N, CA, C and O of each residue as an XYZ file, in Angstrom:
844
protein
N       6.413      8.451     -7.633
C       7.847      8.428     -7.548
C       8.978      7.403     -7.612
O       8.824      6.581     -6.708
N       9.972      7.177     -8.295
C      10.897      6.364     -8.023
C      11.724      5.942     -6.841
O      12.823      6.304     -7.259
N      11.977      5.391     -5.569
C      12.604      5.420     -5.076
C      13.723      5.140     -5.267
O      13.788      4.045     -5.825
N      15.217      5.827     -4.984
C      16.355      5.850     -5.705
C      17.330      5.066     -4.804
O      18.527      4.844     -4.988
N      16.421      4.649     -3.648
C      17.680      4.311     -2.314
C      17.906      2.657     -2.612
O      18.875      2.031     -2.182
N      16.503      1.906     -3.671
C      16.782      1.122     -3.645
C      18.006      0.242     -4.483
O      18.210      0.569     -5.652
N      18.733     -0.756     -3.947
C      19.857     -1.160     -5.443
C      19.403     -1.974     -5.819
O      18.924     -2.724     -4.969
N      19.233     -2.400     -7.348
C      18.573     -3.585     -7.868
C      19.634     -4.563     -7.953
O      20.786     -4.521     -8.385
N      18.821     -5.576     -7.347
C      19.317     -6.994     -7.375
C      19.655     -7.859     -8.586
O      18.722     -8.487     -9.089
N      21.048     -7.986     -9.190
C      21.002     -8.366    -10.257
C      20.737     -9.841    -10.309
O      20.053    -10.177    -11.275
N      21.145    -10.880     -9.437
C      20.889    -11.957     -9.040
C      19.317    -12.683     -9.625
O      18.203    -12.238     -9.345
N      19.535    -13.596    -10.276
C      17.814    -13.962    -10.890
C      17.690    -14.806     -9.567
O      18.535    -15.295     -8.817
N      15.851    -14.786     -9.566
C      15.199    -15.329     -8.131
C      15.043    -16.492     -8.805
O      14.686    -16.597     -9.978
N      15.419    -17.709     -7.758
C      15.073    -18.801     -7.784
C      13.783    -19.264     -7.869
O      13.364    -20.367     -8.219
N      13.240    -18.327     -7.522
C      11.311    -18.672     -7.461
C      10.548    -18.776     -8.910
O      10.907    -18.065     -9.849
N       9.570    -19.627     -9.012
C       8.813    -19.678     -9.770
C       7.728    -18.890     -9.501
O       6.722    -19.180     -8.855
N       8.104    -17.558    -10.218
C       7.178    -16.734     -9.965
C       5.554    -16.928    -10.694
O       4.561    -16.434    -10.160
N       5.486    -17.777    -12.070
C       4.468    -17.962    -12.676
C       3.534    -18.690    -11.359
O       2.478    -18.319    -10.848
N       4.554    -20.055    -11.026
C       3.362    -20.390    -10.208
C       3.372    -20.079     -8.523
O       2.614    -20.593     -7.699
N       4.284    -19.244     -8.302
C       3.642    -18.133     -7.130
C       2.384    -17.462     -7.750
O       1.257    -17.798     -7.386
N       2.553    -16.714     -8.489
C       1.183    -15.565     -8.704
C       0.417    -16.729     -9.359
O      -0.468    -16.100     -9.939
N       0.234    -17.803     -9.586
C      -0.780    -18.773    -10.226
C      -1.665    -19.412     -8.774
O      -2.838    -19.759     -8.634
N      -0.480    -19.368     -7.812
C      -1.106    -20.003     -6.354
C      -1.954    -18.318     -5.865
O      -2.829    -18.334     -4.999
N      -1.694    -17.493     -6.292
C      -2.128    -16.444     -5.183
C      -1.736    -16.062     -3.790
O      -2.445    -15.311     -3.120
N      -0.377    -16.679     -3.251
C       0.115    -16.235     -2.236
C       1.559    -16.527     -2.026
O       2.014    -17.515     -2.602
N       2.149    -15.984     -1.465
C       3.532    -16.506     -1.298
C       3.554    -17.131      0.000
O       3.032    -16.582      0.970
N       4.291    -18.567      0.093
C       4.600    -19.485      1.290
C       5.825    -19.502      1.380
O       6.563    -20.151      0.639
N       6.303    -18.531      2.629
C       7.380    -18.883      3.213
C       8.493    -20.170      3.033
O       9.662    -20.216      2.651
N       7.523    -21.180      3.506
C       7.884    -22.276      3.610
C       8.751    -23.222      2.388
O       9.607    -24.103      2.470
N       7.953    -22.452      1.077
C       7.990    -22.920      0.342
C       9.536    -22.055     -0.631
O       9.738    -22.616     -1.708
N      10.252    -21.182     -0.415
C      11.274    -20.493     -0.530
C      12.429    -21.504     -0.052
O      12.773    -21.846      1.079
N      12.906    -21.860     -1.344
C      14.679    -22.351     -1.193
C      15.611    -21.319      0.122
O      15.587    -20.091      0.038
N      16.213    -21.879      1.018
C      16.556    -21.495      2.377
C      17.362    -20.247      1.702
O      17.425    -19.353      2.546
N      17.901    -19.921      0.675
C      18.931    -19.390      0.390
C      18.215    -18.024     -0.204
O      18.760    -16.936     -0.012
N      17.325    -18.095     -0.725
C      15.986    -17.655     -1.571
C      15.424    -16.564     -0.419
O      15.515    -15.343     -0.543
N      14.952    -17.110      0.481
C      14.288    -16.698      1.619
C      15.427    -15.558      2.186
O      15.137    -14.361      2.163
N      16.569    -15.967      2.627
C      17.564    -15.175      3.057
C      17.670    -13.642      2.443
O      17.699    -12.523      2.956
N      17.715    -14.159      1.065
C      17.659    -12.730      0.520
C      16.453    -11.879      0.661
O      16.385    -10.726      1.086
N      15.475    -12.691      0.208
C      14.000    -12.166      0.922
C      14.389    -11.401      1.883
O      14.855    -10.307      1.563
N      14.314    -11.723      3.160
C      14.672    -11.094      4.425
C      15.384    -10.218      4.442
O      15.068     -9.254      5.140
N      16.845    -10.180      3.560
C      17.735     -9.008      3.948
C      16.904     -7.631      2.996
O      16.916     -6.466      3.393
N      16.191     -8.112      1.642
C      15.704     -7.186      1.461
C      14.481     -6.044      1.763
O      14.177     -4.942      1.306
N      13.949     -6.990      2.830
C      12.568     -6.724      3.688
C      13.230     -5.877      5.189
O      12.755     -4.866      5.706
N      14.199     -6.501      5.551
C      14.932     -5.565      6.788
C      15.451     -4.593      5.946
O      15.097     -3.514      6.422
N      16.140     -4.405      4.890
C      16.812     -2.856      4.609
C      15.778     -1.781      4.201
O      15.871     -0.555      4.253
N      14.405     -2.862      3.632
C      12.778     -1.352      3.834
C      12.703     -0.940      4.894
O      12.161      0.157      5.031
N      13.299     -1.765      6.262
C      12.636     -1.264      7.149
C      13.343     -0.273      8.286
O      12.830      0.172      9.313
N      14.827     -0.052      7.713
C      15.603      0.947      7.834
C      15.018      2.275      7.854
O      15.579      3.170      8.486
N      13.911      2.488      7.199
C      13.582      3.949      6.830
C      12.399      4.133      7.725
O      11.868      5.240      7.636
N      11.704      3.013      8.838
C      10.542      2.809      9.354
C      10.478      4.240     10.045
O       9.632      5.079      9.735
N      11.373      4.417     10.929
C      11.130      5.244     11.998
C      11.020      7.191     11.195
O      10.537      8.228     11.652
N      11.624      6.921     10.077
C      11.590      8.216      9.294
C       9.884      8.528      8.854
O       9.188      9.544      8.866
N       9.630      7.006      8.453
C       8.659      6.961      7.461
C       7.400      7.494      8.355
O       6.343      7.939      7.909
N       7.739      7.351      9.615
C       6.800      7.313     10.839
C       6.462      8.405     11.025
O       5.350      8.900     10.841
N       7.546      8.942     11.466
C       7.579     10.706     11.507
C       7.004     11.498     10.837
O       6.578     12.603     11.175
N       6.938     10.832      9.539
C       6.216     11.976      8.156
C       5.156     11.337      8.343
O       4.297     12.145      7.990
N       4.548     10.253      8.724
C       3.247      9.970      8.493
C       2.419     10.647      9.706
O       1.317     11.154      9.495
N       3.183     10.618     11.354
C       2.679     11.402     11.922
C       2.033     12.858     11.767
O       0.874     13.234     11.944
N       3.397     13.669     11.304
C       2.927     15.077     10.928
C       1.606     15.127      9.611
O       0.693     15.945      9.727
N       1.678     13.880      8.051
C       0.450     14.437      7.159
C      -0.861     13.938      8.238
O      -1.734     14.770      7.992
N      -1.222     13.312      8.940
C      -2.182     12.812      9.790
C      -2.770     13.862     11.087
O      -3.799     13.835     11.762
N      -1.803     14.602     11.065
C      -2.202     15.950     12.166
C      -2.767     17.001     11.065
O      -3.721     17.753     11.264
N      -1.988     16.918      9.834
C      -2.562     18.048      8.827
C      -3.997     17.553      8.925
O      -4.824     18.161      9.604
N      -4.367     16.162      8.068
C      -5.097     15.856      7.966
C      -6.335     15.937      8.492
O      -7.381     16.164      7.884
N      -6.146     15.702      9.903
C      -7.109     16.020     10.846
C      -7.698     17.112     11.021
O      -8.885     17.302     11.287
N      -6.464     18.204     10.798
C      -6.889     19.491     10.966
C      -7.599     20.038      9.921
O      -8.331     20.978     10.233
N      -7.582     19.716      8.806
C      -8.595     19.852      7.477
C      -9.743     19.506      7.277
O     -10.589     20.102      6.609
N      -9.868     18.295      7.972
C     -11.516     17.365      7.815
C     -11.963     17.064      8.815
O     -13.140     16.708      8.749
N     -11.257     17.043     10.309
C     -12.029     16.720     11.288
C     -11.697     15.148     11.482
O     -11.875     14.781     12.643
N     -11.283     14.213     10.653
C     -11.347     13.121     10.774
C      -9.565     12.501     11.001
O      -8.566     13.092     10.591
N      -9.582     11.393     11.638
C      -8.557     11.088     12.025
C      -8.035      9.562     10.829
O      -8.543      8.444     10.749
N      -7.005     10.094     10.160
C      -6.734      9.368      9.082
C      -6.170      7.917      9.392
O      -5.717      7.881     10.536
N      -6.061      6.723      8.723
C      -5.454      5.690      8.590
C      -4.247      5.449      7.565
O      -4.342      5.949      6.443
N      -3.121      4.704      7.910
C      -2.373      4.430      7.195
C      -2.974      2.956      5.975
O      -2.616      1.806      6.229
N      -3.639      3.180      5.057
C      -4.373      1.861      4.339
C      -3.280      1.349      3.392
O      -3.691      0.256      3.000
N      -1.754      1.676      2.675
C      -0.916      1.770      1.781
C      -0.310      0.454      2.865
O      -0.672     -0.008      3.947
N       0.867      0.162      1.832
C       1.625     -1.135      1.941
C       2.583     -0.667      2.891
O       2.746     -1.503      3.779
N       3.353      0.477      3.049
C       4.079      0.762      4.648
C       3.055      0.454      5.618
O       3.523     -0.076      6.626
N       1.847      0.614      5.631
C       0.827      0.132      7.216
C       1.240     -1.327      7.713
O       1.203     -1.834      8.834
N       1.660     -1.830      6.440
C       1.367     -3.018      6.666
C       2.870     -4.123      6.449
O       2.925     -5.351      6.519
N       3.825     -3.245      6.206
C       5.429     -3.545      5.915
C       5.384     -4.348      5.115
O       5.730     -5.520      5.261
N       4.781     -3.648      3.756
C       5.086     -4.602      2.172
C       5.516     -3.918      1.679
O       5.828     -4.248      0.535
N       5.870     -2.468      2.116
C       6.437     -1.299      0.917
C       7.732     -1.762      0.012
O       8.483     -2.636      0.444
N       7.972     -1.103     -1.330
C       9.158     -1.258     -1.744
C       9.606      0.140     -1.563
O      10.807      0.290     -1.333
N       8.936      1.077     -1.618
C       9.434      2.400     -1.583
C       9.429      3.292     -0.353
O       8.283      3.527      0.031
N      10.145      3.712      0.189
C      10.315      5.112      1.147
C       9.986      6.473      0.799
O      10.291      7.505      1.396
N       9.247      6.300     -0.369
C       9.199      8.122     -1.018
C       7.591      8.169     -0.997
O       7.193      9.094     -1.704
N       6.713      7.554     -0.485
C       4.836      7.767     -0.944
C       4.281      6.988      0.484
O       4.761      5.937      0.907
N       3.512      7.508      0.926
C       2.558      6.577      2.526
C       1.312      7.002      1.171
O       1.342      7.512      0.051
N       0.250      6.402      2.152
C      -1.270      6.287      1.780
C      -2.060      6.442      2.664
O      -2.223      5.359      3.226
N      -2.891      7.525      3.279
C      -3.592      7.591      4.282
C      -5.483      7.347      3.764
O      -5.896      7.539      2.620
N      -6.251      6.946      4.822
C      -7.212      7.120      4.407
C      -7.869      7.532      5.001
O      -7.492      7.626      6.169
N      -9.320      8.081      4.671
C     -10.336      8.841      5.882
C     -11.867      8.521      5.693
O     -12.161      8.840      4.541
N     -13.014      7.993      6.397
C     -13.889      7.814      6.656
C     -14.939      9.165      6.402
O     -15.023     10.081      7.221
N     -15.756      9.112      5.058
C     -16.513     10.833      5.331
C     -17.591     10.724      4.626
O     -17.425     10.275      3.492
N     -19.132     11.116      5.081
C     -20.040     10.760      4.073
C     -19.743     11.410      2.874
O     -19.062     12.404      2.622
N     -20.586     10.418      1.988
C     -20.857     10.627      0.387
C     -21.500     12.433      0.612
O     -20.948     13.409      0.106
N     -22.683     12.481      1.432
C     -23.454     13.558      0.889
C     -22.478     14.775      1.550
O     -23.010     15.833      1.889
N     -21.437     14.628      1.668
C     -20.480     15.634      2.364
C     -19.352     15.978      1.681
O     -18.426     16.661      2.118
N     -19.469     15.410      0.425
C     -17.814     15.451     -0.706
C     -17.383     16.779     -1.277
O     -16.267     17.138     -1.651
N     -18.679     17.501     -1.252
C     -18.723     18.809     -1.413
C     -17.798     19.903     -0.896
O     -16.951     20.720     -1.258
N     -18.482     19.420      0.204
C     -17.668     20.313      1.552
C     -16.195     20.000      1.779
O     -15.291     20.814      1.970
N     -16.103     18.406      1.714
C     -14.630     17.927      2.142
C     -13.541     18.433      0.707
O     -12.401     18.894      0.753
N     -14.270     18.181     -0.299
C     -13.375     18.985     -1.730
C     -13.092     20.416     -1.398
O     -11.920     20.778     -1.288
N     -13.928     21.126     -1.258
C     -13.848     22.611     -0.773
C     -12.722     22.810      0.298
O     -11.779     23.549      0.013
N     -12.779     22.118      1.654
C     -12.037     22.481      2.654
C     -10.348     21.312      2.329
O      -9.449     21.279      3.169
N     -10.305     20.774      1.449
C      -8.823     20.164      1.241
C      -7.944     21.026      0.100
O      -6.719     21.025     -0.013
N      -9.020     21.842     -0.801
C      -8.903     22.506     -1.890
C      -7.764     23.526     -1.755
O      -7.087     23.702     -2.768
N      -7.449     24.230     -0.641
C      -6.138     25.286     -0.475
C      -4.896     24.261      0.084
O      -3.795     24.747      0.342
N      -5.077     23.260      0.199
C      -4.034     22.412      0.652
C      -3.682     21.060      0.028
O      -2.953     20.175      0.474
N      -4.230     21.103     -0.871
C      -3.880     19.184     -1.781
C      -4.511     19.305     -3.406
O      -5.365     20.100     -3.797
N      -3.853     18.333     -4.134
C      -4.246     18.107     -5.433
C      -5.067     17.068     -5.200
O      -4.830     16.018     -4.603
N      -6.270     17.530     -5.836
C      -7.704     16.443     -6.514
C      -7.398     15.332     -7.387
O      -7.717     15.492     -8.565
N      -6.888     14.317     -7.089
C      -5.877     13.046     -8.488
C      -7.336     12.709     -8.827
O      -7.729     13.435     -9.740
N      -8.249     11.865     -8.401
C      -9.468     11.137     -9.448
C     -10.460     10.264     -8.237
O     -10.196      9.939     -7.080
N     -11.399     10.113     -8.882
C     -12.647      9.427     -8.279
C     -12.245      8.061     -8.769
O     -12.512      7.694     -9.913
N     -11.705      7.429     -8.040
C     -12.036      5.683     -8.274
C     -12.816      4.503     -7.646
O     -13.042      4.560     -6.437
N     -13.188      3.585     -8.263
C     -14.269      2.661     -7.905
C     -13.221      2.051     -6.551
O     -11.991      2.053     -6.508
N     -14.334      1.489     -5.385
C     -13.480      0.779     -4.471
C     -14.108     -0.466     -4.590
O     -13.444     -1.497     -4.694
N     -15.891     -0.455     -4.580
C     -16.356     -1.721     -4.474
C     -17.489     -1.288     -5.428
O     -17.653     -0.142     -5.848
N     -18.372     -2.548     -5.757
C     -19.290     -2.576     -7.174
C     -20.132     -1.298     -6.906
O     -20.525     -0.881     -7.995
N     -20.582     -0.478     -5.842
C     -21.409      0.409     -5.571
C     -20.652      1.803     -4.972
O     -21.331      2.691     -4.455
N     -19.446      1.889     -5.071
C     -18.998      2.616     -4.273
C     -18.139      3.590     -4.962
O     -18.310      3.527     -6.179
N     -17.071      4.673     -4.517
C     -16.063      5.219     -5.010
C     -15.314      5.990     -3.602
O     -15.814      6.092     -2.482
N     -14.030      6.458     -4.038
C     -13.145      7.060     -3.192
C     -12.805      7.812     -4.074
O     -12.746      7.651     -5.293
N     -12.447      9.134     -3.072
C     -11.714     10.455     -3.671
C     -10.199     10.272     -3.523
O      -9.884      9.629     -2.522
N      -9.294     10.654     -4.220
C      -8.231     10.725     -3.992
C      -7.514     12.065     -4.173
O      -7.607     12.812     -5.147
N      -6.763     12.247     -3.034
C      -5.822     13.606     -3.305
C      -4.571     13.167     -3.240
O      -4.300     11.996     -2.976
N      -3.472     14.315     -3.537
C      -2.173     14.141     -3.146
C      -2.011     15.562     -2.295
O      -2.648     16.615     -2.272
N      -0.636     14.969     -1.492
C       0.297     16.448     -0.908
C       1.332     16.183     -0.349
O       1.393     15.058      0.146
N       2.299     16.917     -0.234
C       3.749     16.436      0.270
C       4.149     16.974      1.658
O       4.115     18.162      1.978
N       4.579     15.816      2.537
C       5.728     16.397      3.785
C       6.579     15.679      3.905
O       6.819     14.472      3.926
N       7.239     17.025      4.025
C       9.409     16.710      3.965
C       9.753     15.669      3.132
O      10.404     14.648      3.351
N       8.981     16.270      1.719
C       9.362     15.075      0.682
C       9.202     14.050      0.462
O       9.878     13.360     -0.301
N       7.935     13.613      1.306
C       7.535     12.278      0.868
C       6.208     12.802      0.045
O       5.893     13.979      0.217
N       5.437     12.011     -0.814
C       4.324     12.013     -1.329
C       3.424     11.276     -0.697
O       3.606     10.061     -0.614
N       1.958     12.061      0.027
C       0.594     11.175      0.415
C      -0.360     11.232     -0.243
O      -1.001     12.241     -0.535
N      -0.577     10.006     -0.585
C      -2.080      9.904     -1.062
C      -3.056      9.916      0.025
O      -2.855      9.250      1.040
N      -4.230     10.719     -0.145
C      -5.078     10.804      0.880
C      -6.401     10.308     -0.085
O      -6.651     10.786     -1.192
N      -7.178      9.252      0.588
C      -8.350      8.556     -0.113
C      -8.983      9.046      0.987
O      -8.551      9.053      2.140
N     -10.494      9.638      0.401
C     -11.422      9.549      1.117
C     -12.579      8.800      0.899
O     -13.385      9.177      0.049
N     -12.802      7.604      1.673
C     -13.901      6.647      1.499
C     -15.026      6.684      1.834
O     -15.190      7.563      2.680
N     -16.106      6.038      1.536
C     -17.614      5.970      2.231
C     -17.019      5.553      3.860
O     -15.987      4.953      4.160
N     -18.160      6.155      4.799
C     -17.858      5.510      6.126
C     -17.956      4.170      6.439
O     -17.288      3.693      7.357
N     -18.890      3.363      5.622
C     -18.975      2.076      5.892
C     -17.819      1.119      5.143
O     -17.452      0.055      5.641
N     -17.265      1.677      3.798
C     -16.047      1.186      3.517
C     -14.829      1.375      4.491
O     -14.127      0.411      4.796
N     -14.665      2.255      4.826
C     -13.497      2.937      5.925
C     -13.227      1.784      6.822
O     -12.217      1.080      6.826
N     -14.308      1.692      7.606
C     -14.567      0.631      8.611
C     -14.203     -0.486      8.118
O     -13.217     -1.048      8.593
N     -14.994     -1.109      6.948
C     -14.625     -2.241      6.472
C     -12.842     -2.345      6.307
O     -12.182     -3.358      6.540
N     -12.519     -1.548      6.031
C     -10.897     -1.658      5.557
C     -10.233     -1.309      6.956
O      -9.036     -1.511      7.158
N     -10.862     -0.914      7.655
C      -9.681     -0.732      9.226
C     -10.468     -2.085      9.612
O      -9.421     -2.723      9.711
N     -11.168     -2.766      9.824
C     -11.351     -4.022     10.552
C     -10.490     -4.912      9.197
O     -10.054     -5.976      9.637
N     -10.264     -4.772      8.154
C      -9.168     -5.879      7.249
C      -7.673     -5.512      7.697
O      -6.776     -6.355      7.703
N      -7.506     -4.299      8.037
C      -5.780     -4.337      8.053
C      -5.870     -4.433      9.400
O      -4.776     -4.894      9.724
N      -6.528     -4.273     10.403
C      -6.259     -4.847     11.607
C      -5.812     -6.497     11.722
O      -4.832     -7.038     12.234
N      -7.186     -7.115     10.888
C      -6.817     -8.677     10.643
C      -5.831     -8.862     10.283
O      -5.236     -9.795     10.823
N      -5.156     -8.131      9.249
C      -3.763     -8.035      8.467
C      -2.619     -8.066      9.350
O      -1.635     -8.793      9.221
N      -2.857     -7.118     10.359
C      -1.739     -6.473     11.365
C      -1.948     -8.414     12.499
O      -1.054     -9.237     12.300
N      -2.439     -8.578     12.923
C      -2.695     -9.570     13.860
C      -2.357    -11.219     13.453
O      -1.663    -11.988     14.117
N      -2.937    -11.463     12.389
C      -2.818    -12.540     11.354
C      -1.461    -13.127     10.694
O      -0.824    -14.170     10.843
N      -1.263    -11.546      9.604
C      -0.195    -12.045      8.617
C       1.390    -12.144      9.136
O       2.106    -11.153      9.279
N       1.710    -13.201      9.333
C       2.774    -13.075     10.073
C       4.461    -11.970      9.251
O       4.589    -11.224      8.280
N       5.328    -12.446     10.264
C       6.510    -11.224      9.428
C       7.059    -12.118      8.074
O       7.211    -11.551      6.991
N       7.444    -14.117      8.319
C       7.915    -14.188      7.091
C       6.751    -14.100      6.169
O       7.087    -13.668      5.066
N       5.327    -14.412      6.296
C       4.433    -13.903      5.031
C       4.777    -12.744      4.644
O       4.664    -12.719      3.419
N       5.227    -11.530      5.134
C       5.485    -10.181      5.154
C       6.835    -10.398      4.209
O       6.839     -9.830      3.117
N       7.787    -11.067      4.531
C       9.153    -11.026      3.583
C       9.077    -11.466      2.484
O       9.517    -10.826      1.529
N       8.528    -12.612      2.350
C       7.758    -13.576      1.148
C       7.150    -12.886      0.123
O       7.521    -12.933     -1.049
N       5.764    -11.931      0.750
C       5.429    -11.327     -0.308
C       6.024    -10.024     -0.782
O       5.929     -9.835     -1.994
N       6.607     -9.107     -0.083
C       7.187     -8.163     -0.640
C       8.431     -8.173     -1.576
O       8.951     -7.261     -2.219
N       8.852     -9.955     -1.407
C      10.206    -10.254     -2.370
C       9.604    -10.395     -3.888
O      10.116    -10.008     -4.939
N       8.248    -11.129     -3.658
C       7.806    -11.897     -5.083
C       7.349    -10.392     -5.356
O       7.849    -10.077     -6.436
N       6.626     -9.355     -4.846
C       6.303     -8.170     -5.611
C       7.671     -7.317     -6.076
O       7.554     -6.574     -7.050
N       9.183     -7.427     -5.280
C       9.454     -6.567     -5.815
C      10.491     -7.784     -7.167
O      11.077     -7.234     -8.100
N      10.523     -8.966     -7.053
C      10.734     -9.658     -8.582
C       9.743     -9.479     -9.901
O      10.205     -9.270    -11.023
N       8.653     -9.563     -9.691
C       7.471     -9.099    -10.568
C       8.107     -7.827    -10.989
O       8.442     -7.820    -12.173
N       8.428     -6.437    -10.118
C       8.379     -5.152    -10.835
C       9.922     -5.394    -11.365
O      10.359     -4.843    -12.376
N      10.513     -6.092    -10.725
C      11.774     -5.840    -11.586
C      12.263     -6.651    -12.890
O      13.333     -6.598    -13.495
N      10.912     -7.549    -13.145
C      10.747     -8.616    -14.163
C      10.493     -7.343    -15.199
O      10.943     -7.252    -16.341
N       9.683     -6.417    -14.527
C       8.869     -5.816    -15.957
C       7.563     -6.493    -16.130
O       7.079     -6.363    -17.255
N       6.857     -7.209    -15.244
C       5.871     -7.526    -15.315
C       4.607     -7.087    -14.555
O       4.097     -7.714    -13.626
N       3.990     -5.442    -15.288
C       3.435     -4.994    -14.783
C       2.159     -5.291    -14.622
O       1.759     -4.832    -13.551
N       1.485     -5.756    -15.107
C      -0.280     -6.244    -14.805
C       0.250     -7.227    -13.699
O      -0.337     -6.862    -12.681
N       1.103     -8.341    -13.365
C       1.313     -9.175    -12.415
C       1.287     -8.742    -11.143
O       0.652     -9.207    -10.196
N       2.384     -7.360    -11.200
C       2.579     -6.763    -10.242
C       1.381     -5.724     -9.485
O       1.124     -5.720     -8.281
N       0.924     -5.108    -10.241
C      -0.064     -4.498    -10.055
C      -1.074     -5.343     -9.363
O      -1.564     -4.832     -8.356
N      -1.485     -6.527     -9.693
C      -2.306     -7.404     -9.229
C      -1.783     -7.953     -7.966
O      -2.559     -8.040     -7.014
N      -0.676     -8.296     -7.855
C      -0.154     -8.915     -6.455
C      -0.037     -8.088     -5.359
O      -0.024     -8.493     -4.196
N       0.053     -6.894     -5.718
C       0.018     -5.292     -4.790
C      -1.295     -5.352     -3.715
O      -1.382     -4.766     -2.635
N      -2.268     -6.229     -4.343
C      -3.681     -6.047     -3.789
C      -3.925     -7.843     -3.211
O      -4.884     -8.095     -2.482
N      -3.112     -8.770     -3.570
C      -3.428     -9.949     -3.070
C      -4.098     -9.950     -1.627
O      -5.183    -10.328     -1.186
N      -2.737     -9.240     -0.988
C      -2.752     -9.527      0.800
C      -4.119     -8.915      0.829
O      -4.955     -9.813      0.918
N      -4.736     -7.558      0.781
C      -6.081     -7.053      1.053
C      -7.411     -7.627      0.631
O      -8.475     -7.604      1.249
N      -6.995     -8.402     -1.132
C      -7.942     -9.410     -1.554
C      -8.821    -11.132     -0.411
O      -9.803    -11.866     -0.297
N      -7.141    -10.727      0.227
C      -7.252    -12.591      1.041
C      -7.839    -11.920      2.154
O      -8.982    -12.374      2.105
N      -7.808    -10.967      3.339
C      -8.587    -10.736      4.690
C      -9.415     -9.707      4.086
O      -9.620     -8.761      4.847
N     -10.043     -9.602      2.737
C     -10.974     -8.468      2.961
C     -11.646     -8.985      1.349
O     -11.408     -8.320      0.341
N     -12.421    -10.139      1.315
C     -12.635    -10.303      0.101
C     -14.180     -9.926     -0.859
O     -14.576    -10.454     -1.898
N     -14.750     -8.908     -0.101
C     -15.744     -8.283     -0.019
C     -15.718     -6.998     -1.032
O     -16.699     -6.633     -1.680
N     -14.200     -6.260     -1.066
C     -14.090     -4.847     -1.335
C     -13.655     -5.508     -3.395
O     -12.977     -6.507     -3.637
N     -14.092     -4.874     -4.140
C     -13.584     -4.872     -5.529
C     -12.351     -4.745     -5.765
O     -11.965     -3.577     -5.818
N     -11.619     -5.511     -5.920
C      -9.983     -4.922     -5.808
C      -9.317     -5.068     -7.337
O      -8.795     -6.012     -7.929
N      -9.583     -3.713     -7.678
C      -9.159     -3.349     -9.047
C      -7.838     -3.195     -9.593
O      -7.721     -2.085    -10.110
N      -6.966     -3.787     -9.656
C      -5.768     -3.127     -9.782
C      -5.449     -1.883    -10.743
O      -6.205     -1.751    -11.706
N      -4.509     -1.046    -10.598
C      -4.118      0.175    -11.378
C      -2.705     -0.077    -11.340
O      -2.025     -0.303    -10.340
N      -2.166      0.015    -13.098
C      -1.172     -0.534    -13.645
C      -0.055      0.457    -13.177
O      -0.219      1.319    -14.041
N       0.788      0.842    -12.536
C       1.812      1.726    -12.337
C       3.055      1.585    -11.521
O       3.222      2.115    -10.422
N       3.980      0.770    -12.195
C       5.071     -0.312    -12.395
C       5.886      0.637    -11.117
O       6.181     -0.104    -10.179
N       6.255      1.930    -10.916
C       6.826      2.113    -10.205
C       6.356      2.787     -8.689
O       7.054      3.607     -8.093
N       5.073      2.290     -8.202
C       4.520      2.633     -7.280
C       4.919      1.314     -6.208
O       5.173      0.245     -6.763
N       4.967      1.356     -4.990
C       5.014      0.619     -3.872
C       4.362      0.045     -3.319
O       4.750     -0.521     -2.297
């Protein structure tokens, strides 16, 4: 879903997007002062939706736990404050592979099954979708091992990625999407995860409107 609350910024970026993408990381200190100010303003505008999304996430988490018996975690861009949108959330749970048929049956009355996607070279995750208060929720059922690794990665991002880095990363992501550079945008969305968790097979999915 495209978030209609984002007002397009018509001013061209002063960043060399090719150089940033090639470097694989957005270094805040490398931003011209005025450009970083624009990036920070954009990022803080996203944060005005945090309270509402936190409430929705809490409701969705209660539902997922009641359906599956598992406490979910935010595994998407909102959870690490790198989101462009305020229209969707991503939750994840760890679930035994042997129990996936039971999980599918338990979730069938409540969600839509979207796909089975590869997460590492030898594992997959099941992806489901539902909505809470008009917000789309993607629920990923990972293997228990992959979920544990993902949680450690997210903890590391929470503790080590600075606010300035989050601002810079989000601005580059926005500029890539705005420029219609779909493949680079899809890859950039995974840069942070790959940096803090290289053992995952981070394969981009080209979805230009996702945040």
